[in-house]
C-alpha angles and dihedrals in degrees: 000000000000117000117255115260109244135197088255091056088052096047089053091050094048100038095237137105126280090246092051090053092048091050092047092053090051092049094244110182090225086075114068118244093244091053093046090052091050093048094049093050092051089047091053092048090050093048097243117176120197114243102224093174091055090046091051092052092053092046096042090230138087135215095217128098128183133227121195116191123194094221129356091190086082104083090209089078092059088066091049091049092050092059094039094050092047093053093047091047090056088056096048096250126150111222124222110197133200130181105204097191090221087293116135089203093055090048094046091048091049092050092051092048095048089051088051090051091054097246112180097225145344128241106197137187093190119228121237116293096017108164115217094216093050092047090047090052091057102042094039125223102289103032109122106251128165130180122213129185092003130037139187117248116231092019125122095222122121115251143182116201145150122262093256098176092046092051092055090051089055091055096049093044088055096049091046087052087055091056099259118148103161110074134182128192127210115187147125132270124289100255096105133060091239095050092049095043095047094050089043090055092047090050094046093052095049090050092049087056092044093243129143130226108193120207090254089064094052118084122182121197134202095224137023101243140124092249091051089052090047093054094043093053092047090055093048094051089051092050101035111016088169090074112118103170128052126189114194128197090228145009092250092059090044091054090054089047092055089052090055092049091052088050091053093047096249115145112232114230091011111055094013133019125211131189123189130193129238100038097236119197089251090061091078096043101062128080115273096021117242120251107222144170102250116221115210091235099165090050093049091044093054094040090052092050093047091048090055093047087052093047090050090055094045114023092175098055118121116272111280121209127182119190109186123203118240122209134219117250111195123209138156098293089080129060144139118310116253113252107290134195125245091277090054094248116142127210092280090071092054 
């Protein structure tokens, strides 16, 4: 294996000092532009590779930032990541990425490793069951850490999230406007901020309209997937065939619910209305299109990245929180309720 070309080798080849070579490679104005161009040309010919790790040790800083995602199987995070990576790239940051698979041990291991590698900061969508005190013990008091998409209630970390409760209230309000009175909910457990906030928004809106949602019309799932949504919807249709409106924690669950309704012979947008959450690209490509609460993923991703860059500059600044409003996108999966009797029961209950 060929020996690595060093700054000393370049200094000997160019006839200048090691410090002059270093400044030329960093475009320092003390070195003339002509000399910089010459040194860079010789460096490229000799195969010199800039040792960023050594430079970071000399400066006491690093150009890398870390991102830990709770589960990359969910396509919504690709859109978050695209915006986040773009913002960091504009700031000259190298991104280290981890998919934690909703596993606290993977998350904790990655956080420890990125600290060992000298990462400048951490952008985190915490896995289910993350305890604020345990996370704070790992990352220390002043290490720049920002949450996005999810947060940890009662913690002092910066975060950039969607207004999850408000988004679900938009969904319920629209379905009530369309005449629906018999609602169902398909969602996950209550171990994440998003799960709690979205279900809270759903229940708050129903209570505001004076509408019930009995336990048999609530289905909690272990994972956010199309198949989980399909099975949950099938179970609800068996227990409560009179349901005309279904609000889902995510688009993936809603897509599965649509499949179950097709299998049961229920016409989507006619006999039963379904609203998802996230507004994935797929939502507009199915028939009928899926109505969804659109999360401002690009805006949240960029906001989270900027919060982390600011936190790196000023670790002692007051906590910063950004809650970004979603909007409702209506497509063919929602429509007016069929004529109902005084109790709000349609013809499927008879």
